[in-house]
C-alpha positions in Angstrom: 47.2 -49.7 22.0 48.3 -50.8 25.6 47.2 -53.8 26.9 47.7 -54.5 31.3 50.6 -56.8 32.1 49.6 -59.0 34.4 46.6 -60.5 31.4 48.9 -60.5 27.8 52.3 -61.4 26.4 54.4 -58.5 26.8 55.5 -56.8 23.3 59.2 -55.7 23.5 60.3 -52.4 23.2 61.4 -52.0 19.5 58.1 -53.3 18.1 55.8 -51.2 20.0 58.2 -47.8 19.1 58.2 -49.2 15.4 54.1 -50.0 15.6 53.8 -45.8 17.2 56.1 -44.3 14.3 54.2 -46.8 11.5 51.3 -45.1 12.7 52.6 -41.7 12.9 54.1 -41.3 9.8 50.1 -42.2 8.8 49.1 -40.2 10.3 51.2 -37.0 9.5 51.5 -38.2 5.9 47.2 -37.2 6.3 47.6 -34.2 6.7 50.7 -33.3 4.4 48.6 -34.2 1.7 45.3 -32.8 3.1 47.3 -29.6 3.4 48.1 -29.2 0.0 45.1 -30.4 -1.0 46.2 -33.7 -2.4 43.4 -35.0 -0.7 40.5 -33.5 -2.5 38.3 -34.9 -5.0 38.6 -34.3 -8.8 35.6 -31.8 -9.6 32.8 -33.8 -11.6 32.5 -33.2 -14.9 29.5 -33.2 -17.1 28.8 -37.1 -17.2 29.7 -38.1 -13.6 26.8 -35.6 -12.1 24.9 -37.4 -9.4 21.0 -38.3 -9.5 21.0 -36.2 -6.5 22.3 -33.4 -8.3 20.0 -34.0 -11.2 16.9 -34.1 -8.3 18.0 -31.4 -6.6 18.0 -29.4 -9.7 14.7 -30.3 -11.5 13.3 -28.7 -7.9 14.4 -25.4 -7.7 13.2 -25.6 -11.7 10.2 -26.5 -9.9 10.5 -24.0 -7.9 11.9 -21.2 -9.6 8.5 -21.9 -11.7 5.8 -21.2 -9.1 7.5 -18.2 -7.2 7.0 -16.6 -10.9 3.9 -18.3 -11.5 3.0 -17.2 -7.9 4.5 -13.8 -8.5 2.3 -13.2 -11.9 -0.8 -14.1 -9.7 0.2 -11.2 -7.2 0.9 -8.8 -9.9 -2.5 -9.6 -11.7 -4.4 -10.1 -8.5 -2.7 -6.0 -7.5 -4.4 -4.8 -11.1 -7.3 -5.5 -10.6 -6.9 -3.6 -6.7 -6.1 -1.0 -8.6 -8.8 -1.2 -11.0 -11.0 -1.6 -8.8 -9.9 1.4 -6.0 -10.0 3.5 -9.1 -14.0 2.7 -10.2 -14.2 3.7 -6.0 -12.4 6.7 -6.4 -14.6 7.3 -9.9 -17.9 6.5 -7.6 -16.3 8.5 -4.9 -16.0 11.7 -7.8 -19.3 11.2 -9.0 -21.0 11.2 -5.7 -19.0 14.6 -4.6 -20.3 16.2 -7.6 -24.4 14.6 -6.7 -23.7 16.5 -3.4 -22.5 19.7 -4.0 -25.4 19.4 -7.0 -28.4 18.7 -4.2 -26.4 21.4 -1.8 -26.7 24.1 -4.6 -30.4 23.1 -5.0 -30.9 23.1 -1.3 -29.6 27.0 -1.2 -31.9 27.4 -4.1 -35.1 26.2 -2.1 -33.7 27.8 1.1 -33.3 31.2 -0.9 -36.8 31.4 -2.9 -38.0 29.9 1.1 -36.8 32.8 2.7 -37.4 35.7 -0.3 -40.5 34.3 0.1 -40.9 35.1 3.5 -39.2 38.2 3.7 -41.5 39.7 1.1 -44.8 38.9 3.0 -42.8 40.6 6.1 -42.1 43.7 3.5 -45.8 44.1 2.4 -47.5 44.4 5.7 -44.5 46.2 7.3 -43.4 49.6 7.3 -39.8 48.9 7.4 -38.4 46.8 4.4 -36.0 44.0 5.1 -33.0 43.3 2.6 -34.3 40.6 0.1 -31.2 38.0 -0.7 -30.3 37.4 -3.6 -32.1 34.6 -6.1 -29.0 31.8 -5.4 -29.1 32.9 -1.5 -26.0 34.6 -1.1 -26.7 38.3 1.1 -26.9 41.5 -0.4 -24.1 43.1 -1.2 -22.9 45.9 1.2 -22.4 48.1 -1.8 -26.1 47.5 -2.9 -28.8 48.9 -1.7 -32.0 47.4 -1.2 -34.8 51.0 0.0 -36.3 50.7 3.5 -39.5 51.6 2.9 -41.9 52.6 0.1 -40.7 56.8 0.3 -36.8 55.0 -0.6 -37.3 53.4 -3.3 -39.3 56.6 -4.5 -36.2 58.4 -3.8 -33.5 55.7 -5.7 -36.6 54.7 -8.7 -38.6 58.4 -9.4 -41.3 55.7 -8.1 -43.7 54.7 -5.4 -44.7 51.2 -6.0 -47.4 50.0 -3.0 -48.5 46.7 -2.9 -51.8 46.6 -2.3 -51.8 42.2 0.0 
């Protein structure tokens, strides 16, 4: 270290040069050893494992155990959710079948009402309207429906007149 000339005793130049060379040699020696890998501490043996490393390994094992437990819980929740979805799908399928049955019943009831109205109309009219089928579907185009009792006579050979 350099000091000002007014407050300290001046050092001789050769002593300063020797101290500077010694410091430079120490720094150079440390750099050479670190480049050669001589300053590294050797790997610890199994008996030299520190308490910090043991604690870290214990924490790692605990965290992995908790992760495994969480994964099991998530898997169980997913299984329950899948079972719930399957039950909902089955319930929806049952609902669709019930609705289809109700639609079919409604179609039959509507067809019966229409047939009853048309029978009433046909019994008092001189021109008959074709009756729908029992399931509510219209009469196919290739099926002839008699338009009056005389056409029915030509179709069957006899006249069936109903009286009200």
